[in-house]
C-alpha positions in Angstrom: 0.0 0.0 0.0 1.4 3.4 -1.0 1.9 5.8 1.8 2.3 9.6 1.4 3.1 12.1 4.1 1.5 15.6 3.7 3.0 18.2 6.1 1.7 21.8 6.1 4.4 23.5 8.1 2.2 24.1 11.2 3.1 20.9 13.0 4.3 21.7 16.5 6.5 18.5 16.8 8.8 16.8 14.3 7.4 13.3 14.7 4.1 13.9 13.0 2.6 15.5 9.8 -0.7 17.2 9.1 -2.0 14.2 7.1 -1.0 10.8 5.9 -2.6 9.1 2.9 -2.4 5.3 2.9 -4.2 3.6 0.0 -7.7 5.2 -0.2 -7.5 6.5 3.4 -6.5 10.0 4.4 -5.8 10.5 8.1 -5.6 14.2 9.2 -3.9 14.8 12.5 -5.4 16.7 15.3 -5.6 20.2 13.7 -5.9 23.5 15.4 -6.0 27.2 14.4 -2.3 27.7 15.0 -0.5 29.5 12.2 3.0 28.7 11.0 4.5 30.8 13.8 2.5 29.0 16.5 0.0 31.8 17.1 -3.6 31.1 17.8 -6.0 32.3 15.1 -9.6 33.1 16.0 -10.9 34.3 19.4 -13.8 31.9 19.9 -14.7 28.3 19.1 -16.6 29.2 15.9 -13.7 31.3 14.5 -11.1 28.6 15.5 -13.3 25.9 13.9 -13.4 27.9 10.6 -9.6 28.3 10.5 -9.1 24.7 11.5 -11.4 23.4 8.8 -9.6 25.5 6.2 -6.4 23.7 7.2 -8.1 20.3 7.1 -9.5 21.0 3.6 -6.1 22.0 2.4 -4.6 18.8 3.8 -7.3 16.8 2.1 -6.7 18.6 -1.2 -3.0 17.6 -1.1 -4.2 14.0 -0.8 -6.7 14.3 -3.7 -9.7 14.4 -1.4 -12.4 16.9 -0.5 -14.5 17.6 2.6 -17.2 15.3 1.0 -14.7 12.4 1.4 -14.6 12.8 5.2 -16.1 9.8 6.9 -15.2 10.7 10.5 -14.5 13.8 12.6 -13.3 13.9 16.2 -13.7 17.3 17.7 -12.1 18.3 21.0 -13.1 21.5 22.8 -12.2 23.1 26.1 -15.8 24.1 26.9 -18.5 21.7 25.8 -20.9 24.7 25.9 -19.2 25.9 22.7 -20.8 23.0 20.9 -23.3 25.2 19.2 -20.6 27.5 17.8 -18.6 24.6 16.6 -21.5 22.7 15.0 -22.9 25.8 13.4 -19.5 26.4 11.7 -19.2 22.8 10.7 -22.6 22.9 9.0 -21.2 25.4 6.6 -18.6 22.9 5.5 -20.8 19.8 5.2 -23.4 20.6 2.6 -23.4 17.5 0.3 -22.4 14.7 2.7 -22.4 13.9 6.4 -19.9 12.0 8.5 -19.7 10.2 11.8 -18.4 12.4 14.5 -17.8 12.9 18.2 -17.6 16.1 20.3 -15.4 15.7 23.3 -14.8 18.1 26.1 -11.2 18.3 27.4 -9.6 20.4 30.1 -6.9 21.9 27.9 -5.2 21.8 24.5 -1.5 22.0 23.5 -1.2 25.8 23.4 -2.9 28.4 25.7 -5.8 30.1 23.9 -6.7 27.1 21.8 -10.3 26.0 22.4 -10.9 23.6 19.4 -8.9 20.7 17.9 -10.3 18.5 15.1 -9.0 15.3 13.5 -10.5 13.8 10.4 -10.5 10.6 8.4 -11.4 10.5 4.7 -11.8 7.8 2.1 -10.8 8.8 -1.5 -12.5 7.3 -4.5 -14.6 4.1 -4.1 -12.3 2.8 -1.3 -11.1 -0.3 -3.3 
């Protein structure tokens, strides 16, 4: 099975990449709104979700996939009460297809100021 690593330059550690494509599967690492200099982009959960989804969509594009190919999202947030802001933003991205997902409240994320982190799995093509 062919394996392709797809970094985007915003990884905060050297041992992982933004996405890995293995066969028809694309695995997108936990992604946040950090920019290439490690600064948090977006003040609230909705804005951070928007920036994070842009990064996920770009990672998918590099693997030949789109948001419609996402089969699973895992969303971590530091305040579960932000669920409405997060899901409202996600509804803007998922127009043609739906995916399995989980919204999980956590006490903290890797960098102060981050309130949302999302990981995604996609299947490209017919999955054969």
